[in-house]
C-alpha positions in Angstrom: 55.2 48.2 -108.3 52.5 46.7 -110.6 50.7 43.7 -109.2 48.5 41.5 -111.3 46.3 39.0 -109.5 45.1 35.4 -110.4 41.8 37.0 -111.5 43.4 39.4 -114.0 42.5 39.4 -117.7 45.4 39.6 -120.1 45.1 40.9 -123.7 47.4 39.1 -126.2 48.3 41.6 -128.9 50.8 42.1 -131.7 52.3 45.3 -132.8 55.1 43.9 -134.9 55.5 41.0 -137.5 52.8 38.7 -136.1 52.8 35.0 -135.4 52.1 32.2 -137.8 48.5 30.9 -137.6 49.7 27.3 -137.3 52.0 28.0 -134.3 51.0 26.5 -131.0 52.8 29.3 -129.1 49.7 31.2 -128.2 47.8 28.1 -127.1 50.7 26.9 -124.9 51.0 30.4 -123.3 47.2 30.6 -122.7 47.4 27.2 -120.9 50.2 28.5 -118.7 48.4 31.8 -117.9 45.1 30.0 -117.2 46.8 27.5 -114.9 47.6 30.5 -112.8 44.0 31.7 -112.7 44.5 34.4 -115.4 42.0 35.0 -118.2 43.2 35.7 -121.7 41.7 37.6 -124.7 43.4 37.1 -128.1 43.2 40.0 -130.5 43.2 38.8 -134.1 46.0 41.0 -135.5 48.4 39.0 -133.3 48.5 36.6 -136.2 50.0 37.0 -139.7 47.9 37.2 -142.8 47.4 34.2 -145.0 50.3 35.4 -147.0 52.6 35.2 -144.0 52.8 39.0 -143.6 52.0 41.3 -140.7 48.4 42.5 -140.5 47.9 46.1 -141.8 49.3 48.7 -139.4 45.9 50.2 -139.0 44.4 46.9 -137.8 47.2 46.2 -135.4 46.9 49.7 -133.9 43.1 49.4 -133.7 43.4 46.1 -131.7 45.9 47.6 -129.3 43.7 50.7 -128.9 40.7 48.4 -128.2 42.6 46.4 -125.7 43.5 49.5 -123.7 39.9 50.7 -123.9 38.4 47.4 -122.8 37.5 47.8 -119.1 37.8 44.0 -118.6 41.4 44.0 -119.7 44.0 44.5 -116.9 47.2 44.3 -118.9 48.5 43.8 -122.5 51.2 41.2 -123.5 52.6 41.9 -126.9 53.8 38.6 -128.2 55.5 39.8 -131.4 58.9 41.0 -132.6 60.7 41.6 -135.9 60.6 44.8 -137.9 57.0 46.2 -138.3 56.0 47.8 -135.0 56.9 51.4 -135.9 54.3 51.4 -138.7 51.5 51.5 -136.1 52.6 54.6 -134.3 50.8 57.2 -136.4 47.6 55.3 -136.0 47.6 55.3 -132.1 45.7 57.9 -130.1 48.1 58.3 -127.1 45.8 60.8 -125.4 43.0 58.2 -125.4 45.4 55.5 -124.2 46.4 57.8 -121.3 42.8 57.9 -120.2 42.7 54.1 -119.8 46.3 53.4 -119.1 47.2 49.8 -118.1 50.5 47.8 -118.0 52.1 46.8 -121.3 54.7 44.1 -121.7 56.9 43.6 -124.8 60.5 43.4 -126.1 62.8 43.7 -129.1 61.0 45.5 -132.0 58.3 46.5 -129.6 60.9 48.9 -128.1 59.5 51.5 -130.6 56.1 51.2 -128.8 57.3 50.9 -125.2 59.0 54.3 -125.2 56.1 56.4 -126.6 53.5 54.5 -124.5 55.4 55.5 -121.5 56.1 59.1 -122.6 52.8 60.0 -124.3 50.3 57.4 -123.0 51.4 57.4 -119.3 51.5 53.6 -119.6 53.6 51.5 -117.2 55.8 49.5 -119.6 57.9 46.4 -119.0 60.6 44.7 -121.1 59.6 41.0 -121.3 58.5 38.5 -123.9 55.6 36.7 -122.4 55.9 33.8 -124.9 58.8 32.5 -123.0 56.6 31.7 -120.0 55.6 28.7 -122.1 59.1 27.6 -122.9 61.2 28.3 -119.9 60.4 26.7 -116.6 62.5 29.3 -114.7 60.6 32.2 -116.3 57.3 30.5 -115.6 58.2 29.9 -111.9 59.3 33.6 -111.4 56.1 34.8 -113.1 53.9 32.5 -111.0 55.5 33.6 -107.8 54.9 37.2 -108.7 51.3 36.6 -109.6 50.8 34.7 -106.4 52.4 37.6 -104.5 55.1 35.4 -103.1 58.1 37.5 -104.2 59.3 39.9 -107.0 62.2 37.8 -108.3 60.7 38.4 -111.8 62.0 42.0 -111.6 65.3 41.3 -109.8 68.5 40.5 -111.8 72.2 40.1 -111.2 74.3 43.0 -112.4 77.8 44.5 -112.0 79.2 48.0 -112.7 81.7 48.9 -115.3 81.8 52.5 -114.0 80.3 54.0 -110.8 78.5 52.1 -108.1 74.9 53.2 -108.2 72.3 53.8 -110.9 68.7 54.9 -110.5 65.8 56.5 -112.4 63.2 55.9 -114.9 64.2 53.8 -118.0 64.2 54.5 -121.7 65.5 52.6 -124.7 65.3 48.8 -125.2 66.7 46.9 -128.2 69.7 48.9 -129.5 68.6 48.7 -133.2 64.9 49.1 -132.9 65.1 52.1 -130.5 67.1 53.9 -133.2 64.0 53.7 -135.5 62.5 56.4 -133.3 65.2 58.8 -134.3 63.9 62.0 -135.8 60.2 61.1 -135.1 57.8 62.8 -132.7 58.3 59.7 -130.5 62.0 59.8 -130.0 62.7 59.2 -126.3 64.4 61.9 -124.3 67.0 60.3 -122.1 67.5 63.3 -119.8 67.8 62.2 -116.3 66.9 58.6 -117.2 68.7 55.3 -117.3 69.4 54.3 -121.0 68.8 50.5 -121.4 70.3 48.8 -124.4 70.3 45.1 -125.5 70.5 43.1 -128.7 69.8 39.6 -130.0 71.7 39.6 -133.3 74.4 41.8 -134.8 78.1 41.7 -135.2 80.6 43.6 -133.1 81.1 46.1 -136.0 77.3 46.6 -136.2 77.1 47.3 -132.4 80.0 49.7 -132.7 78.4 51.8 -135.4 75.1 52.0 -133.5 76.8 53.0 -130.3 78.5 55.8 -132.2 75.1 57.0 -133.4 73.8 57.0 -129.8 76.7 59.2 -128.8 76.2 61.5 -131.8 72.5 61.9 -130.7 73.8 62.9 -127.3 71.9 60.0 -125.7 74.9 59.2 -123.4 75.7 62.7 -122.4 72.1 63.4 -121.4 71.2 60.2 -119.6 71.8 59.6 -115.9 73.4 56.2 -116.6 73.5 53.2 -118.9 72.3 49.7 -118.3 73.5 47.1 -120.8 71.4 44.0 -121.1 72.4 40.8 -122.9 73.9 41.0 -126.4 73.1 37.4 -127.4 75.2 37.0 -130.5 78.3 38.6 -128.9 77.8 36.5 -125.8 77.9 33.4 -127.9 81.1 34.6 -129.4 82.5 35.4 -126.0 82.9 39.1 -127.0 81.0 40.7 -124.2 84.2 41.9 -122.4 85.3 43.5 -125.6 81.9 45.2 -126.1 82.1 46.5 -122.6 85.4 48.2 -123.2 84.1 49.6 -126.5 81.1 51.1 -124.7 83.4 52.8 -122.1 85.6 54.1 -124.9 82.7 55.5 -126.9 80.9 57.1 -123.9 84.3 58.5 -122.7 82.9 59.8 -119.4 84.3 58.0 -116.3 81.6 59.8 -114.2 78.7 58.2 -116.0 77.5 55.0 -114.2 77.4 51.9 -116.5 75.9 48.7 -115.3 75.8 45.4 -117.1 73.6 42.3 -116.9 73.0 39.2 -119.0 69.6 38.5 -117.4 67.7 41.1 -119.5 67.3 40.5 -123.2 66.1 37.9 -125.7 66.9 34.7 -123.9 63.9 32.6 -122.8 64.9 32.8 -119.1 65.2 36.6 -119.2 64.0 38.6 -116.2 61.6 41.6 -116.6 62.7 45.3 -116.6 60.2 47.8 -115.2 60.7 51.2 -117.0 58.9 53.1 -114.2 62.1 53.1 -112.2 65.1 51.1 -111.1 67.7 51.4 -108.4 71.0 49.5 -108.6 73.9 49.6 -106.2 77.0 47.4 -106.2 80.7 47.0 -107.0 82.6 47.2 -110.3 83.7 44.2 -112.4 
C-alpha cells in the first residue's frame, strides 16, 4: 500500500473544470496539508480562466505531465470535477508518465483520467477528492492518521453484499456517467478479471437505469470479477438505494457475480478512499 510521509510534496492539479480564482478552497487545503508536514505545489491550470472556463486542455495536460516529471513531487491531488477532463487525454504522454509514475488522487469526472493512468501509465490511482480534507473533520482525521502511519482507516470502509460473499482484484470504473465517456476511445477500461466500481452524485433513477443498461450492453458486467457500488447521492437522499440495488441485480442477471455495496465511497465530504491497485472484501449479504 502507498505510504506518504509528513515530508512528502503534493502537486495540486486540475484536469477538469477548474476552480474559481476567488475560492479559498485551495488555501484552506494547503493549510491542512502543511499542518501535517506536507509541502504543496500549486499548478496554475488548476484555476479557471478569467472568463470562468476551464484552462485550455493542452495547458491542463502540460501541468499534469510536468507534475509527474518533477522529481520533487511525490503525489498528485486533482482537485477538480465537472465535465472537461476527457479533453486532455490526447495531450498526455502515458509512456513518459510511466517512467516517473507516482500516486494520483481524484474523483468524479477525473474517472476518465484515473483509468488510463492506471492502464497506460502504470500509475497507482485512488478515488478521493482531497478538497474535502479542508471541510470534513472525519476525512481530515483519517488522512492525518494515515500520513502519521497510525492506521489505514482512510482505505477501510463498511460494506455489505447483495450477491456472493467475497470480492477481490484490481479496480476499474469510477463515476458511472463519466466513465462512460471513455467508451469507444483508446482509453476505454477493460474490466476483465477486475472489480467494476460505480458511484454517482446526481442523476435520477431513470438515468441510472439507462446507464446500467449501457454497461451491460458493453459486456462490462459479464467480463468483470465483481461489482462494487459506491454511494449514489441523489438516490440516497430520495431513499431509493434499495430500489437501485434490486435494479442492478435485475440488469446484471447473474446470481454468481459478487456485488458489494457501500455508502462510504463517493462524493460526500466524509468519503473514504478507494485504492484501484487492489481490494479484498469478505462478508455477509444484506
